[in-house]
C-alpha positions in Angstrom: 18.7 -7.6 -31.3 18.6 -9.3 -28.0 14.8 -8.9 -27.9 14.5 -10.7 -31.3 16.7 -13.5 -30.0 14.5 -14.0 -26.9 11.3 -13.9 -29.0 12.7 -16.4 -31.5 13.9 -18.8 -28.8 10.6 -18.6 -27.0 8.7 -19.2 -30.2 10.8 -22.3 -30.9 10.0 -23.6 -27.4 6.3 -22.9 -27.9 6.2 -24.7 -31.2 7.9 -27.7 -29.6 5.1 -27.7 -26.9 7.3 -26.4 -24.1 4.9 -23.7 -23.2 6.0 -23.3 -19.6 9.7 -22.9 -20.7 8.7 -20.5 -23.4 6.9 -18.3 -20.9 9.7 -18.6 -18.4 12.2 -17.5 -21.1 10.0 -14.6 -22.1 9.5 -13.3 -18.5 13.0 -14.0 -17.3 15.0 -12.8 -20.2 12.5 -10.0 -20.9 13.0 -8.7 -17.3 16.7 -8.6 -17.7 16.5 -6.8 -21.0 14.2 -4.2 -19.6 16.4 -3.7 -16.6 19.5 -3.2 -18.8 17.7 -0.6 -20.8 16.3 1.4 -17.9 18.1 4.7 -17.2 18.7 4.9 -13.5 20.7 8.0 -13.5 19.2 11.0 -11.7 21.1 14.1 -12.5 20.7 17.7 -11.3 22.6 20.7 -12.3 22.9 22.4 -8.9 24.2 25.6 -10.6 21.0 25.8 -12.8 18.8 28.7 -11.7 15.6 26.7 -12.3 16.9 23.9 -10.1 17.9 26.5 -7.4 14.4 28.0 -7.3 12.7 24.5 -7.2 14.9 23.5 -4.2 14.1 26.8 -2.4 10.4 26.4 -3.1 10.5 22.9 -1.8 12.2 24.0 1.4 9.8 26.9 1.9 6.8 24.5 1.4 8.2 22.2 4.0 8.8 25.0 6.5 5.2 26.3 6.1 3.8 22.8 6.8 2.2 22.5 10.2 1.7 19.0 11.5 3.5 15.7 11.8 2.4 13.9 8.6 2.7 15.4 5.2 1.5 12.3 3.3 -0.9 9.5 3.9 -0.6 8.3 7.5 0.2 4.6 8.1 -1.5 4.6 11.5 1.7 4.0 13.5 2.7 7.3 15.2 6.4 6.5 15.5 6.7 5.5 11.8 4.6 8.4 10.7 6.7 10.9 12.7 9.9 9.4 11.2 8.8 9.1 7.6 6.1 11.9 7.5 3.6 9.3 6.3 3.5 7.8 2.8 4.5 10.6 0.5 3.6 11.0 -3.2 5.6 8.5 -5.3 6.3 6.2 -2.4 5.2 2.6 -2.1 4.7 0.7 1.1 5.1 -3.0 1.1 4.3 -5.4 3.9 5.6 -8.9 4.0 5.6 -11.7 6.6 4.6 -15.2 7.5 0.9 -16.2 7.6 -0.8 -15.0 10.8 1.8 -12.3 11.7 -0.5 -9.3 11.4 -0.1 -8.0 7.8 -3.8 -7.6 7.3 -4.2 -5.9 10.6 -1.4 -3.5 9.7 -3.0 -2.7 6.4 -6.4 -2.2 8.0 -5.0 0.1 10.7 -3.3 2.1 7.9 -6.6 2.2 5.9 -8.4 3.6 9.0 -5.7 6.2 9.6 -5.8 7.3 6.0 -9.6 7.5 6.1 -9.5 9.6 9.3 -7.0 11.9 7.5 -9.5 12.4 4.7 -8.2 9.9 2.1 -10.3 7.2 0.6 -8.5 3.9 0.8 -9.6 0.8 -1.1 -9.0 -2.5 0.6 -8.4 -5.7 -1.4 -7.5 -9.0 0.0 -7.0 -12.3 -1.9 -6.5 -14.2 1.3 -8.9 -12.8 4.0 -12.7 -13.2 3.6 -14.8 -10.0 3.3 -16.6 -10.8 6.5 -13.3 -11.1 8.4 -12.2 -7.7 7.0 -15.5 -6.2 8.1 -15.2 -7.6 11.6 -11.6 -6.4 11.9 -12.5 -2.9 10.7 -15.4 -2.7 13.2 -13.0 -3.7 16.0 -10.3 -1.2 14.9 -12.9 1.6 14.7 -14.6 0.7 18.0 -11.7 -0.5 20.1 -13.5 -3.7 20.9 -11.1 -6.7 21.0 -11.4 -8.9 17.9 -11.2 -12.1 20.0 -14.4 -11.0 21.8 -16.2 -10.7 18.4 -14.9 -14.1 17.3 -16.0 -15.7 20.6 -19.3 -13.9 20.6 -18.8 -12.7 24.1 -19.6 -9.0 23.8 -21.1 -7.1 26.6 -23.6 -4.3 26.2 -21.0 -1.5 26.1 -18.9 -3.3 23.5 -22.0 -3.9 21.4 -22.8 -0.2 21.6 -19.2 0.7 20.6 -19.4 -1.7 17.6 -22.7 -0.2 16.5 -21.4 3.4 16.8 -18.3 2.4 14.8 -20.5 0.8 12.1 -22.7 3.9 12.0 -19.6 6.1 11.6 -18.4 3.9 8.7 -21.8 4.0 7.0 -22.1 7.7 7.3 -18.7 8.2 5.7 -19.9 6.5 2.6 -16.3 5.6 1.6 -14.9 2.3 2.6 -14.9 -0.3 -0.1 -13.8 -3.8 0.7 
């Protein structure tokens, strides 16, 4: 019934020409309706034999794992060791002010994931494709980004950049 009320109210607003208010009502009220209908209970019968076997299998699988990262590495050894990487079903979110290193963190994570055999896909609505390419070249080669921006690369740094670019080309994976 609440859904019908929200739709009717939004329709009235729309007919009156208050399109922004109609959309705000739909999204705002709709969100709260969806939240109130979501079942957030997670139950498990610990005495159930199926549950018991699932838990034991899970523990056995973890015990057999050799390595530090079971999921997708984020490229930060301390975080990866603590969290075991980004595990299935998990989401990593990065927030911060402009210019604080969010894109660098995501690119470092993409390179770490690629080196671990995953195929990351990089999308940025803020940073130009050429900037992403330059930063990836620097991450892969170890050449300081400021030197690329300044155009003050020495012969060894240029070789390192070319080797990193060749490695990326031979992988055939990275899509920006």
